[in-house]
C-alpha positions as CSV (number, residue, x, y, z in Angstrom):
1,M,-37.2,-32.9,74.9
2,S,-38.9,-33.4,71.5
3,D,-42.6,-32.7,71.0
4,W,-43.2,-36.4,70.6
5,A,-41.4,-37.3,73.8
6,N,-43.3,-34.6,75.7
7,D,-46.6,-35.8,74.2
8,L,-45.7,-39.4,75.2
9,K,-44.9,-38.3,78.8
10,V,-48.2,-36.4,79.1
11,A,-50.2,-39.3,77.6
12,E,-48.5,-41.9,79.8
13,A,-49.1,-39.7,82.9
14,A,-52.8,-39.3,82.0
15,A,-53.2,-43.1,81.4
16,A,-51.5,-43.9,84.8
17,Q,-53.9,-41.4,86.6
18,T,-56.9,-43.0,85.0
19,Q,-55.6,-46.4,85.9
20,L,-55.4,-45.4,89.5
21,A,-58.9,-44.0,89.4
22,E,-60.2,-47.3,87.9
23,E,-58.5,-49.2,90.7
24,A,-60.1,-47.0,93.3
25,A,-63.5,-47.4,91.7
26,E,-63.0,-51.2,91.6
27,T,-62.2,-51.2,95.3
28,L,-65.3,-49.2,96.1
29,F,-67.4,-51.7,94.0
30,D,-65.8,-54.7,95.7
31,A,-66.6,-53.2,99.1
32,F,-70.2,-52.5,98.0
33,R,-70.6,-56.1,96.7
34,A,-69.2,-57.5,100.0
35,R,-71.6,-55.4,102.0
36,T,-74.6,-56.5,100.0
37,E,-73.8,-60.1,99.5
38,G,-76.9,-62.3,99.8
39,H,-79.1,-59.5,98.6
40,Q,-82.4,-60.8,97.2
41,D,-82.0,-59.0,93.9
42,K,-79.3,-60.9,91.9
43,D,-78.8,-57.9,89.6
44,H,-78.3,-55.4,92.4
45,T,-74.6,-55.1,91.9
46,V,-74.8,-54.2,88.2
47,K,-77.5,-51.7,88.9
48,S,-75.5,-49.9,91.6
49,D,-73.8,-46.5,91.3
50,E,-70.6,-48.2,92.4
51,F,-70.7,-50.6,89.4
52,R,-71.5,-47.8,86.9
53,A,-68.7,-45.7,88.3
54,W,-66.3,-48.6,88.0
55,M,-67.3,-49.3,84.4
56,A,-67.0,-45.6,83.5
57,A,-63.5,-45.6,85.0
58,R,-62.6,-48.7,83.0
59,H,-63.8,-47.0,79.8
60,A,-61.8,-43.9,80.7
61,T,-58.7,-46.1,81.3
62,D,-59.1,-47.8,77.9
63,A,-59.5,-44.4,76.2
64,A,-56.4,-43.0,77.9
65,W,-54.2,-46.0,77.0
66,G,-55.6,-45.8,73.5
67,A,-54.5,-42.2,73.3
68,W,-51.1,-43.2,74.6
69,S,-50.9,-45.9,71.9
70,Q,-51.7,-43.4,69.2
71,V,-48.8,-41.2,70.5
72,M,-46.5,-44.2,70.4
73,D,-47.6,-45.0,66.9
74,A,-46.7,-41.5,65.8
75,K,-43.1,-41.8,66.9
76,P,-40.9,-40.0,64.4
């Protein structure tokens, strides 16, 4: 396997893992939102740890797929 193909395989695996982590974080956020529906503070969901964790996971996913894209662009 060429260095590029190996780099691509590694980048794709990392992106897929971060995608799974994002999906798990979103599920936790959705559960939190469902449990706290009707809360008096309308901004409670975006102030929650669950929301911050989900957003951090989304950023990580974007970065991982960005790294994958850079490997793809470097194809010999």
